[in-house]
C-alpha positions in Angstrom: 138.9 115.4 27.4 141.5 114.2 29.9 142.4 117.0 32.2 145.1 116.8 34.9 146.9 119.0 37.4 149.9 118.1 39.6 150.2 119.6 43.1 152.1 118.4 46.2 153.2 115.2 44.5 149.5 114.3 43.6 148.1 114.3 40.1 144.4 114.9 39.8 142.9 113.6 36.6 139.4 114.3 35.4 137.5 112.4 32.6 135.7 115.3 30.9 133.5 114.3 28.0 130.0 115.5 28.7 127.3 114.4 29.1 128.4 110.9 30.3 132.2 111.1 30.2 132.4 108.4 27.6 135.7 107.0 26.3 136.9 107.5 22.7 140.1 106.1 21.1 141.6 109.6 21.4 140.9 110.0 25.1 142.2 106.4 25.8 145.4 107.2 23.9 145.7 110.4 25.9 145.3 108.3 29.1 148.0 105.9 28.1 150.4 108.8 27.2 149.6 110.4 30.6 150.4 107.2 32.4 153.8 107.0 30.8 154.4 110.8 31.3 153.6 110.6 35.0 155.5 107.4 35.5 158.7 109.1 34.2 158.2 112.0 36.6 159.8 111.1 40.0 157.9 113.9 41.7 154.6 112.2 41.3 153.7 109.9 44.2 150.0 109.3 43.7 147.2 110.0 41.2 143.4 110.5 41.7 141.0 109.8 38.8 137.4 111.1 38.8 134.7 112.1 36.4 133.4 115.6 35.5 130.1 116.5 37.0 127.9 114.9 39.7 126.3 112.0 37.8 129.0 110.1 35.9 132.4 108.8 36.6 132.3 107.4 33.1 129.5 105.6 31.2 132.1 103.6 29.2 132.7 103.5 25.5 131.1 105.8 22.9 129.1 103.1 21.3 128.7 105.0 18.1 132.2 104.0 17.3 131.2 100.4 17.2 128.1 100.8 15.1 129.6 100.3 11.6 130.1 96.6 10.5 131.9 97.2 7.3 135.6 96.7 6.9 136.4 100.3 7.8 134.2 99.9 10.9 136.0 96.6 11.9 139.4 98.3 11.6 138.2 101.2 13.8 136.7 98.8 16.4 140.0 96.9 16.6 141.9 100.2 17.2 139.3 101.2 19.8 139.6 98.0 21.8 143.3 97.9 21.6 143.3 101.5 22.9 141.2 100.3 25.9 143.6 97.5 26.8 146.7 99.6 26.3 145.4 102.5 28.4 144.3 100.5 31.4 147.2 98.1 31.3 149.5 101.2 31.4 147.6 102.5 34.5 147.7 99.1 36.2 151.5 99.1 36.0 152.5 102.6 36.9 154.9 102.8 39.9 152.8 105.2 41.9 149.5 104.7 43.7 146.3 105.3 41.8 142.9 106.0 43.4 139.5 106.1 41.6 137.0 108.6 43.0 133.8 107.1 41.6 131.5 110.1 41.7 128.5 108.4 39.9 127.8 105.8 37.2 130.8 103.7 36.3 129.6 101.5 33.5 131.5 99.3 31.1 134.8 101.0 30.3 134.2 103.4 33.1 134.3 100.6 35.6 137.2 99.1 33.8 139.1 102.4 34.4 138.4 102.2 38.1 139.4 98.5 38.1 142.8 99.5 36.7 143.4 101.7 39.8 144.9 100.4 43.0 142.1 101.6 45.2 138.4 102.6 44.6 136.3 105.1 46.6 132.6 105.3 45.6 130.0 107.8 46.5 126.8 106.5 48.0 124.7 107.0 44.9 127.3 105.3 42.5 126.2 102.4 40.3 128.6 100.0 38.7 128.2 97.4 35.9 129.9 95.7 33.0 126.9 95.5 30.6 128.7 95.0 27.3 127.0 91.6 26.5 123.7 93.4 26.5 124.8 95.2 23.3 126.6 92.2 21.8 130.0 93.1 23.0 132.2 92.1 26.0 134.4 94.0 28.5 137.6 94.5 26.5 139.4 96.9 28.8 140.8 94.2 31.1 137.5 93.8 32.8 137.1 90.1 32.5 140.5 89.7 34.1 140.5 92.4 36.8 136.9 92.0 38.1 137.2 88.3 39.2 140.5 89.1 40.8 138.8 91.6 43.1 135.4 90.1 43.7 135.8 86.4 42.9 134.5 84.4 40.0 130.9 84.2 41.3 130.3 87.9 41.5 132.2 88.6 38.3 129.9 86.1 36.5 126.8 87.7 38.1 127.9 91.2 36.9 129.1 90.2 33.4 127.0 87.2 32.5 123.6 88.3 34.0 124.1 92.1 33.6 123.7 92.7 37.3 124.3 96.3 38.3 125.6 96.9 41.8 125.2 99.9 44.1 127.9 101.3 46.3 126.8 99.4 49.4 127.0 96.1 47.5 130.3 97.1 45.9 131.8 97.6 49.3 130.5 94.3 50.6 131.9 92.3 47.7 135.3 94.1 47.6 134.7 96.0 44.4 135.4 99.3 46.3 137.4 99.9 49.4 135.3 102.8 50.8 131.9 104.5 50.4 131.4 108.2 51.1 128.6 110.7 50.8 127.6 112.2 47.5 130.1 114.8 46.4 132.8 113.6 48.9 134.8 111.0 46.8 137.4 113.4 45.4 138.1 114.9 48.9 138.4 111.4 50.4 140.6 110.2 47.5 142.9 113.2 47.8 143.2 112.7 51.6 144.2 109.1 50.9 146.7 110.2 48.3 148.2 112.6 50.9 148.7 109.7 53.2 150.6 107.9 50.4 152.8 110.9 50.1 154.0 110.5 53.7 155.6 107.2 52.7 158.8 106.5 50.8 157.9 106.6 47.1 160.5 103.9 46.3 159.2 101.6 49.1 155.6 102.1 47.8 156.8 101.3 44.2 158.5 98.1 45.3 155.5 97.0 47.5 153.0 97.6 44.7 155.0 95.5 42.3 155.3 92.7 44.9 151.6 92.7 45.6 151.0 92.4 41.8 153.2 89.3 41.7 150.3 87.1 42.9 148.0 88.5 40.3 150.6 87.9 37.6 151.0 84.2 38.6 154.4 84.5 40.2 154.9 81.3 42.4 154.7 82.0 46.1 158.3 80.9 46.9 159.6 83.1 44.1 157.6 86.0 45.3 158.9 85.6 48.9 162.4 85.5 47.6 161.9 88.6 45.5 160.4 90.3 48.6 163.7 89.8 50.5 165.7 91.0 47.5 163.6 94.2 47.1 164.1 94.9 50.9 167.9 94.9 50.4 167.6 96.8 47.2 166.2 99.7 49.2 169.6 100.1 50.8 170.8 101.5 47.5 168.5 104.6 47.8 168.9 107.8 49.8 165.3 107.6 51.0 166.0 104.5 53.1 168.6 106.4 55.1 166.3 109.4 55.3 163.4 107.4 56.5 165.2 105.6 59.3 167.1 108.8 60.4 163.9 110.8 60.4 162.2 108.2 62.6 165.1 108.1 65.1 165.2 111.9 65.1 161.4 112.1 65.6 160.7 114.2 62.6 158.9 113.9 59.3 161.1 112.5 56.5 161.9 114.6 53.4 161.5 112.1 50.6 163.4 112.6 47.3 162.3 109.4 45.5 166.0 108.8 45.1 
């Protein structure tokens, strides 16, 4: 259900569980394992995540898995929600850049997957929501934490507490997505962005991403600024720093080795 290919330092990932690309504990565990696998592969500089088909990025959890209320059902539900948190936490913390190509409906856990990415590109017909309270649940895949960080508390409350669905235009206006493209164009746009990532030093990108996340993780500003300077000097321990500066001075493209 989770398909991926790697080409030219970019991993293309497809959520493929027709008809709505819903998540199961199995697919979430596969996503977590893939995050760790790619994170350990220094040749991967970026990843693009999209949904199979033209209608759904992902409609979220397979709610049939939450239907049973007996003890066995409760145990299964606990495993399911832990799988959500583990998978998307893993994706939030990978060293490389992740881009969601939102090719349709991104609902519940589908939107939470996109929220776990660094950048989101939505097609013009996309619809996004966190409707879990409408079925007696709540966004348990990091949604209550990631959404307000991106759009602010007010819009997060509108979406979660009033079940407001937003279209691509509104998502762009409130900062939920970074770009809106025509129907069918999100994957191409995301890959083009990933290709730009690949022109940068992978180690520099890794350090920059971790520094940007410091604010989200509550690192005090002065400590973050101090760490910024430390990471700058740390880059002098890597070959890519020498290669980058030399390539610039020689007016040629750098040959990154992520080393």
